[in-house]
KOLGU-4560 file (N, C-alpha, C; in nm, 3 decimals, padded with zeros to 5 digits):
<recs>
<n_xx: 03.357 n_yy: -08.712 n_zz: 08.842 ca_xx: 03.403 ca_yy: -08.603 ca_zz: 08.794 c_xx: 03.423 c_yy: -08.595 c_zz: 08.709 mol: A seq: 1 type: MET>
<n_xx: 03.352 n_yy: -08.497 n_zz: 08.607 ca_xx: 03.423 ca_yy: -08.487 ca_zz: 08.433 c_xx: 03.530 c_yy: -08.398 c_zz: 08.486 mol: A seq: 2 type: HIS>
<n_xx: 03.632 n_yy: -08.390 n_zz: 08.367 ca_xx: 03.723 ca_yy: -08.292 ca_zz: 08.314 c_xx: 03.664 c_yy: -08.160 c_zz: 08.301 mol: A seq: 3 type: PHE>
<n_xx: 03.725 n_yy: -08.077 n_zz: 08.389 ca_xx: 03.654 ca_yy: -07.942 ca_zz: 08.369 c_xx: 03.517 c_yy: -07.944 c_zz: 08.407 mol: A seq: 4 type: ARG>
<n_xx: 03.480 n_yy: -07.995 n_zz: 08.543 ca_xx: 03.290 ca_yy: -07.945 ca_zz: 08.550 c_xx: 03.258 c_yy: -07.817 c_zz: 08.612 mol: A seq: 5 type: ASP>
<n_xx: 03.378 n_yy: -07.743 n_zz: 08.632 ca_xx: 03.333 ca_yy: -07.592 ca_zz: 08.693 c_xx: 03.293 c_yy: -07.493 c_zz: 08.563 mol: A seq: 6 type: GLU>
<n_xx: 03.328 n_yy: -07.558 n_zz: 08.475 ca_xx: 03.333 ca_yy: -07.455 ca_zz: 08.321 c_xx: 03.210 c_yy: -07.551 c_zz: 08.237 mol: A seq: 7 type: ILE>
<n_xx: 03.180 n_yy: -07.656 n_zz: 08.264 ca_xx: 03.132 ca_yy: -07.766 ca_zz: 08.139 c_xx: 02.991 c_yy: -07.767 c_zz: 08.199 mol: A seq: 8 type: SER>
<n_xx: 02.863 n_yy: -07.766 n_zz: 08.061 ca_xx: 02.753 ca_yy: -07.786 ca_zz: 08.088 c_xx: 02.689 c_yy: -07.897 c_zz: 08.015 mol: A seq: 9 type: VAL>
<n_xx: 02.573 n_yy: -07.976 n_zz: 08.060 ca_xx: 02.499 ca_yy: -08.066 ca_zz: 07.972 c_xx: 02.479 c_yy: -07.995 c_zz: 07.815 mol: A seq: 10 type: PRO>
<n_xx: 02.437 n_yy: -08.133 n_zz: 07.740 ca_xx: 02.424 ca_yy: -08.077 ca_zz: 07.577 c_xx: 02.272 c_yy: -08.003 c_zz: 07.621 mol: A seq: 11 type: PHE>
<n_xx: 02.280 n_yy: -07.893 n_zz: 07.530 ca_xx: 02.134 ca_yy: -07.808 ca_zz: 07.536 c_xx: 02.068 c_yy: -07.879 c_zz: 07.450 mol: A seq: 12 type: LYS>
<n_xx: 02.078 n_yy: -07.942 n_zz: 07.382 ca_xx: 02.024 ca_yy: -08.024 ca_zz: 07.257 c_xx: 02.071 c_yy: -08.154 c_zz: 07.237 mol: A seq: 13 type: ASP>
<n_xx: 01.944 n_yy: -08.211 n_zz: 07.174 ca_xx: 01.941 ca_yy: -08.370 ca_zz: 07.168 c_xx: 02.102 c_yy: -08.399 c_zz: 07.118 mol: A seq: 14 type: ASP>
<n_xx: 02.082 n_yy: -08.541 n_zz: 07.106 ca_xx: 02.225 ca_yy: -08.619 ca_zz: 07.068 c_xx: 02.272 c_yy: -08.584 c_zz: 06.933 mol: A seq: 15 type: ASP>
<n_xx: 02.172 n_yy: -08.599 n_zz: 06.837 ca_xx: 02.136 ca_yy: -08.578 ca_zz: 06.715 c_xx: 02.202 c_yy: -08.467 c_zz: 06.686 mol: A seq: 16 type: THR>
<n_xx: 02.142 n_yy: -08.323 n_zz: 06.729 ca_xx: 02.196 ca_yy: -08.238 ca_zz: 06.709 c_xx: 02.356 c_yy: -08.137 c_zz: 06.720 mol: A seq: 17 type: THR>
<n_xx: 02.372 n_yy: -08.223 n_zz: 06.852 ca_xx: 02.514 ca_yy: -08.200 ca_zz: 06.926 c_xx: 02.645 c_yy: -08.276 c_zz: 06.764 mol: A seq: 18 type: VAL>
<n_xx: 02.593 n_yy: -08.390 n_zz: 06.751 ca_xx: 02.659 ca_yy: -08.446 ca_zz: 06.675 c_xx: 02.680 c_yy: -08.397 c_zz: 06.506 mol: A seq: 19 type: LEU>
<n_xx: 02.572 n_yy: -08.354 n_zz: 06.483 ca_xx: 02.594 ca_yy: -08.253 ca_zz: 06.377 c_xx: 02.633 c_yy: -08.132 c_zz: 06.404 mol: A seq: 20 type: MET>
<n_xx: 02.631 n_yy: -08.052 n_zz: 06.483 ca_xx: 02.755 ca_yy: -07.964 ca_zz: 06.517 c_xx: 02.856 c_yy: -07.970 c_zz: 06.526 mol: A seq: 21 type: GLN>
<n_xx: 02.896 n_yy: -08.134 n_zz: 06.571 ca_xx: 03.024 ca_yy: -08.142 ca_zz: 06.571 c_xx: 03.099 c_yy: -08.157 c_zz: 06.441 mol: A seq: 22 type: LEU>
<n_xx: 02.990 n_yy: -08.215 n_zz: 06.383 ca_xx: 03.048 ca_yy: -08.248 ca_zz: 06.229 c_xx: 03.071 c_yy: -08.115 c_zz: 06.147 mol: A seq: 23 type: LEU>
<n_xx: 02.986 n_yy: -08.020 n_zz: 06.126 ca_xx: 02.975 ca_yy: -07.914 ca_zz: 06.103 c_xx: 03.147 c_yy: -07.834 c_zz: 06.142 mol: A seq: 24 type: ASP>
<n_xx: 03.150 n_yy: -07.840 n_zz: 06.241 ca_xx: 03.282 ca_yy: -07.770 ca_zz: 06.351 c_xx: 03.424 c_yy: -07.840 c_zz: 06.270 mol: A seq: 25 type: HIS>
<n_xx: 03.400 n_yy: -07.983 n_zz: 06.245 ca_xx: 03.505 ca_yy: -08.057 ca_zz: 06.199 c_xx: 03.514 c_yy: -08.043 c_zz: 06.057 mol: A seq: 26 type: LEU>
<n_xx: 03.415 n_yy: -07.982 n_zz: 05.949 ca_xx: 03.418 ca_yy: -07.986 ca_zz: 05.865 c_xx: 03.494 c_yy: -07.826 c_zz: 05.787 mol: A seq: 27 type: GLY>
<n_xx: 03.506 n_yy: -07.761 n_zz: 05.905 ca_xx: 03.601 ca_yy: -07.622 ca_zz: 05.880 c_xx: 03.729 c_yy: -07.635 c_zz: 05.944 mol: A seq: 28 type: LYS>
<n_xx: 03.806 n_yy: -07.745 n_zz: 05.960 ca_xx: 03.911 ca_yy: -07.811 ca_zz: 05.994 c_xx: 04.008 c_yy: -07.769 c_zz: 05.820 mol: A seq: 29 type: ARG>
<n_xx: 04.122 n_yy: -07.705 n_zz: 05.827 ca_xx: 04.182 ca_yy: -07.668 ca_zz: 05.807 c_xx: 04.306 c_yy: -07.747 c_zz: 05.779 mol: A seq: 30 type: THR>
<n_xx: 04.372 n_yy: -07.763 n_zz: 05.895 ca_xx: 04.506 ca_yy: -07.826 ca_zz: 05.936 c_xx: 04.547 c_yy: -07.889 c_zz: 06.076 mol: A seq: 31 type: GLU>
<n_xx: 04.593 n_yy: -07.962 n_zz: 06.108 ca_xx: 04.578 ca_yy: -08.035 ca_zz: 06.223 c_xx: 04.512 c_yy: -08.185 c_zz: 06.258 mol: A seq: 32 type: GLY>
<n_xx: 04.517 n_yy: -08.232 n_zz: 06.380 ca_xx: 04.429 ca_yy: -08.333 ca_zz: 06.390 c_xx: 04.263 c_yy: -08.298 c_zz: 06.399 mol: A seq: 33 type: SER>
<n_xx: 04.201 n_yy: -08.448 n_zz: 06.403 ca_xx: 04.081 ca_yy: -08.424 ca_zz: 06.443 c_xx: 04.028 c_yy: -08.416 c_zz: 06.582 mol: A seq: 34 type: LEU>
<n_xx: 04.169 n_yy: -08.416 n_zz: 06.669 ca_xx: 04.107 ca_yy: -08.453 ca_zz: 06.829 c_xx: 04.105 c_yy: -08.327 c_zz: 06.870 mol: A seq: 35 type: THR>
<n_xx: 04.256 n_yy: -08.208 n_zz: 06.786 ca_xx: 04.260 ca_yy: -08.100 ca_zz: 06.867 c_xx: 04.127 c_yy: -08.005 c_zz: 06.826 mol: A seq: 36 type: ASP>
<n_xx: 04.040 n_yy: -08.046 n_zz: 06.715 ca_xx: 03.914 ca_yy: -07.978 ca_zz: 06.643 c_xx: 03.795 c_yy: -08.043 c_zz: 06.766 mol: A seq: 37 type: TYR>
<n_xx: 03.789 n_yy: -08.129 n_zz: 06.791 ca_xx: 03.710 ca_yy: -08.208 ca_zz: 06.873 c_xx: 03.702 c_yy: -08.114 c_zz: 07.018 mol: A seq: 38 type: ILE>
<n_xx: 03.857 n_yy: -08.110 n_zz: 07.064 ca_xx: 03.850 ca_yy: -08.014 ca_zz: 07.174 c_xx: 03.864 c_yy: -07.892 c_zz: 07.169 mol: A seq: 39 type: ILE>
<n_xx: 03.857 n_yy: -07.854 n_zz: 07.083 ca_xx: 03.814 ca_yy: -07.705 ca_zz: 07.046 c_xx: 03.668 c_yy: -07.698 c_zz: 07.053 mol: A seq: 40 type: ASP>
<n_xx: 03.590 n_yy: -07.782 n_zz: 06.969 ca_xx: 03.427 ca_yy: -07.814 ca_zz: 06.974 c_xx: 03.373 c_yy: -07.795 c_zz: 07.132 mol: A seq: 41 type: PHE>
<n_xx: 03.460 n_yy: -07.878 n_zz: 07.231 ca_xx: 03.435 ca_yy: -07.903 ca_zz: 07.367 c_xx: 03.449 c_yy: -07.759 c_zz: 07.427 mol: A seq: 42 type: CYS>
<n_xx: 03.509 n_yy: -07.709 n_zz: 07.403 ca_xx: 03.569 ca_yy: -07.597 ca_zz: 07.435 c_xx: 03.459 c_yy: -07.450 c_zz: 07.408 mol: A seq: 43 type: ASP>
<n_xx: 03.472 n_yy: -07.455 n_zz: 07.285 ca_xx: 03.379 ca_yy: -07.328 ca_zz: 07.234 c_xx: 03.216 c_yy: -07.345 c_zz: 07.287 mol: A seq: 44 type: SER>
<n_xx: 03.189 n_yy: -07.506 n_zz: 07.313 ca_xx: 03.057 ca_yy: -07.493 ca_zz: 07.369 c_xx: 03.006 c_yy: -07.539 c_zz: 07.512 mol: A seq: 45 type: HIS>
<n_xx: 03.134 n_yy: -07.514 n_zz: 07.564 ca_xx: 03.168 ca_yy: -07.556 ca_zz: 07.725 c_xx: 03.071 c_yy: -07.712 c_zz: 07.757 mol: A seq: 46 type: SER>
<n_xx: 03.114 n_yy: -07.818 n_zz: 07.627 ca_xx: 03.067 ca_yy: -07.915 ca_zz: 07.690 c_xx: 03.164 c_yy: -08.010 c_zz: 07.727 mol: A seq: 47 type: TYR>
<n_xx: 03.108 n_yy: -08.139 n_zz: 07.797 ca_xx: 03.228 ca_yy: -08.213 ca_zz: 07.901 c_xx: 03.268 c_yy: -08.266 c_zz: 07.757 mol: A seq: 48 type: HIS>
<n_xx: 03.422 n_yy: -08.320 n_zz: 07.753 ca_xx: 03.480 ca_yy: -08.376 ca_zz: 07.656 c_xx: 03.440 c_yy: -08.543 c_zz: 07.665 mol: A seq: 49 type: ILE>
<n_xx: 03.423 n_yy: -08.565 n_zz: 07.768 ca_xx: 03.393 ca_yy: -08.742 ca_zz: 07.798 c_xx: 03.223 c_yy: -08.763 c_zz: 07.760 mol: A seq: 50 type: GLU>
<n_xx: 03.127 n_yy: -08.648 n_zz: 07.754 ca_xx: 02.995 ca_yy: -08.651 ca_zz: 07.671 c_xx: 03.040 c_yy: -08.674 c_zz: 07.503 mol: A seq: 51 type: ASP>
<n_xx: 03.111 n_yy: -08.587 n_zz: 07.493 ca_xx: 03.117 ca_yy: -08.573 ca_zz: 07.320 c_xx: 03.208 c_yy: -08.706 c_zz: 07.303 mol: A seq: 52 type: VAL>
<n_xx: 03.278 n_yy: -08.774 n_zz: 07.381 ca_xx: 03.349 ca_yy: -08.880 ca_zz: 07.326 c_xx: 03.247 c_yy: -08.959 c_zz: 07.328 mol: A seq: 53 type: ALA>
<n_xx: 03.164 n_yy: -09.013 n_zz: 07.402 ca_xx: 03.086 ca_yy: -09.088 ca_zz: 07.400 c_xx: 02.983 c_yy: -09.105 c_zz: 07.281 mol: A seq: 54 type: ASP>
<n_xx: 02.923 n_yy: -08.956 n_zz: 07.267 ca_xx: 02.839 ca_yy: -08.954 ca_zz: 07.113 c_xx: 02.914 c_yy: -09.003 c_zz: 07.008 mol: A seq: 55 type: LEU>
<n_xx: 03.053 n_yy: -08.984 n_zz: 06.976 ca_xx: 03.186 ca_yy: -09.008 ca_zz: 06.883 c_xx: 03.211 c_yy: -09.180 c_zz: 06.918 mol: A seq: 56 type: ILE>
<n_xx: 03.194 n_yy: -09.238 n_zz: 07.006 ca_xx: 03.235 ca_yy: -09.382 ca_zz: 07.029 c_xx: 03.091 c_yy: -09.458 c_zz: 06.986 mol: A seq: 57 type: LYS>
<n_xx: 03.012 n_yy: -09.411 n_zz: 07.027 ca_xx: 02.847 ca_yy: -09.427 ca_zz: 06.935 c_xx: 02.836 c_yy: -09.427 c_zz: 06.782 mol: A seq: 58 type: ASN>
<n_xx: 02.925 n_yy: -09.358 n_zz: 06.739 ca_xx: 02.887 ca_yy: -09.344 ca_zz: 06.567 c_xx: 03.037 c_yy: -09.413 c_zz: 06.519 mol: A seq: 59 type: ASN>
<n_xx: 02.974 n_yy: -09.525 n_zz: 06.437 ca_xx: 03.103 ca_yy: -09.570 ca_zz: 06.387 c_xx: 03.194 c_yy: -09.524 c_zz: 06.291 mol: A seq: 60 type: LYS>
<n_xx: 03.108 n_yy: -09.460 n_zz: 06.180 ca_xx: 03.174 ca_yy: -09.381 ca_zz: 06.059 c_xx: 03.253 c_yy: -09.247 c_zz: 06.145 mol: A seq: 61 type: ASN>
<n_xx: 03.233 n_yy: -09.198 n_zz: 06.222 ca_xx: 03.337 ca_yy: -09.086 ca_zz: 06.307 c_xx: 03.445 c_yy: -09.193 c_zz: 06.388 mol: A seq: 62 type: ILE>
<n_xx: 03.397 n_yy: -09.264 n_zz: 06.420 ca_xx: 03.480 ca_yy: -09.335 ca_zz: 06.527 c_xx: 03.620 c_yy: -09.395 c_zz: 06.416 mol: A seq: 63 type: LYS>
<n_xx: 03.537 n_yy: -09.444 n_zz: 06.275 ca_xx: 03.642 ca_yy: -09.453 ca_zz: 06.204 c_xx: 03.782 c_yy: -09.391 c_zz: 06.142 mol: A seq: 64 type: ARG>
<n_xx: 03.712 n_yy: -09.283 n_zz: 06.128 ca_xx: 03.766 ca_yy: -09.157 ca_zz: 06.055 c_xx: 03.862 c_yy: -09.069 c_zz: 06.147 mol: A seq: 65 type: ILE>
<n_xx: 03.821 n_yy: -09.089 n_zz: 06.251 ca_xx: 03.889 ca_yy: -09.048 ca_zz: 06.397 c_xx: 04.033 c_yy: -09.100 c_zz: 06.399 mol: A seq: 66 type: LEU>
<n_xx: 04.025 n_yy: -09.280 n_zz: 06.418 ca_xx: 04.089 ca_yy: -09.357 ca_zz: 06.410 c_xx: 04.190 c_yy: -09.312 c_zz: 06.309 mol: A seq: 67 type: LYS>
<n_xx: 04.182 n_yy: -09.306 n_zz: 06.182 ca_xx: 04.277 ca_yy: -09.296 ca_zz: 06.096 c_xx: 04.361 c_yy: -09.170 c_zz: 06.115 mol: A seq: 68 type: GLU>
<n_xx: 04.256 n_yy: -09.068 n_zz: 06.162 ca_xx: 04.345 ca_yy: -08.928 ca_zz: 06.158 c_xx: 04.427 c_yy: -08.976 c_zz: 06.274 mol: A seq: 69 type: ASP>
<n_xx: 04.408 n_yy: -09.020 n_zz: 06.396 ca_xx: 04.481 ca_yy: -09.046 ca_zz: 06.460 c_xx: 04.627 c_yy: -09.112 c_zz: 06.408 mol: A seq: 70 type: CYS>
<n_xx: 04.594 n_yy: -09.237 n_zz: 06.353 ca_xx: 04.733 ca_yy: -09.282 ca_zz: 06.280 c_xx: 04.803 c_yy: -09.232 c_zz: 06.230 mol: A seq: 71 type: VAL>
<n_xx: 04.710 n_yy: -09.102 n_zz: 06.136 ca_xx: 04.782 ca_yy: -09.022 ca_zz: 06.042 c_xx: 04.920 c_yy: -08.957 c_zz: 06.079 mol: A seq: 72 type: ASN>
<n_xx: 04.847 n_yy: -08.910 n_zz: 06.234 ca_xx: 04.890 ca_yy: -08.779 ca_zz: 06.288 c_xx: 05.021 c_yy: -08.847 c_zz: 06.387 mol: A seq: 73 type: HIS>
<n_xx: 05.035 n_yy: -08.962 n_zz: 06.397 ca_xx: 05.112 ca_yy: -09.044 ca_zz: 06.505 c_xx: 05.094 c_yy: -09.021 c_zz: 06.634 mol: A seq: 74 type: LYS>
<n_xx: 04.946 n_yy: -08.997 n_zz: 06.662 ca_xx: 04.889 ca_yy: -09.010 ca_zz: 06.804 c_xx: 04.884 c_yy: -09.186 c_zz: 06.832 mol: A seq: 75 type: ILE>
<n_xx: 04.843 n_yy: -09.210 n_zz: 06.728 ca_xx: 04.815 ca_yy: -09.349 ca_zz: 06.792 c_xx: 04.877 c_yy: -09.473 c_zz: 06.697 mol: A seq: 76 type: ILE>
<n_xx: 04.932 n_yy: -09.566 n_zz: 06.760 ca_xx: 04.976 ca_yy: -09.634 ca_zz: 06.612 c_xx: 04.920 c_yy: -09.762 c_zz: 06.590 mol: A seq: 77 type: ARG>
<n_xx: 04.928 n_yy: -09.789 n_zz: 06.481 ca_xx: 04.832 ca_yy: -09.898 ca_zz: 06.426 c_xx: 04.883 c_yy: -10.021 c_zz: 06.423 mol: A seq: 78 type: GLU>
<n_xx: 04.786 n_yy: -10.108 n_zz: 06.509 ca_xx: 04.838 ca_yy: -10.230 ca_zz: 06.576 c_xx: 04.853 c_yy: -10.322 c_zz: 06.421 mol: A seq: 79 type: SER>
<n_xx: 04.988 n_yy: -10.354 n_zz: 06.384 ca_xx: 05.003 ca_yy: -10.488 ca_zz: 06.266 c_xx: 05.016 c_yy: -10.589 c_zz: 06.335 mol: A seq: 80 type: LYS>
<n_xx: 04.970 n_yy: -10.702 n_zz: 06.260 ca_xx: 05.010 ca_yy: -10.832 ca_zz: 06.316 c_xx: 05.168 c_yy: -10.866 c_zz: 06.322 mol: A seq: 81 type: PRO>
<n_xx: 05.217 n_yy: -10.883 n_zz: 06.411 ca_xx: 05.372 ca_yy: -10.946 ca_zz: 06.372 c_xx: 05.362 c_yy: -11.106 c_zz: 06.306 mol: A seq: 82 type: THR>
<n_xx: 05.472 n_yy: -11.126 n_zz: 06.247 ca_xx: 05.481 ca_yy: -11.268 ca_zz: 06.179 c_xx: 05.525 c_yy: -11.330 c_zz: 06.261 mol: A seq: 83 type: GLU>
<n_xx: 05.529 n_yy: -11.498 n_zz: 06.295 ca_xx: 05.602 ca_yy: -11.559 ca_zz: 06.391 c_xx: 05.661 c_yy: -11.633 c_zz: 06.316 mol: A seq: 84 type: ILE>
<n_xx: 05.810 n_yy: -11.643 n_zz: 06.282 ca_xx: 05.867 ca_yy: -11.743 ca_zz: 06.260 c_xx: 05.865 c_yy: -11.870 c_zz: 06.304 mol: A seq: 85 type: ILE>
<n_xx: 05.848 n_yy: -11.978 n_zz: 06.236 ca_xx: 05.896 ca_yy: -12.108 ca_zz: 06.317 c_xx: 06.025 c_yy: -12.157 c_zz: 06.283 mol: A seq: 86 type: ASP>
<n_xx: 06.045 n_yy: -12.194 n_zz: 06.398 ca_xx: 06.202 ca_yy: -12.310 ca_zz: 06.440 c_xx: 06.222 c_yy: -12.350 c_zz: 06.293 mol: A seq: 87 type: GLU>
<n_xx: 06.339 n_yy: -12.355 n_zz: 06.258 ca_xx: 06.398 ca_yy: -12.399 ca_zz: 06.122 c_xx: 06.392 c_yy: -12.588 c_zz: 06.163 mol: A seq: 88 type: TRP>
</recs>
């Protein structure tokens, strides 16, 4: 069962069209994180968040941009390798 199944609908268009609509929606962003705009896109089109997430997951460029945005908005931490100090 998907989140909010009772009000969500499957994609009306093919995946590429939905992805282009998402990019257009994200292009109108003025402030805030991309995740807020993705959730807003899902709400305004009544799409399953999980289905839109799958589209993003399969697109390397959007996935990279979203990860950078999440790091910048401190939604996730960037994993930096820790240095190991050898014993003296």
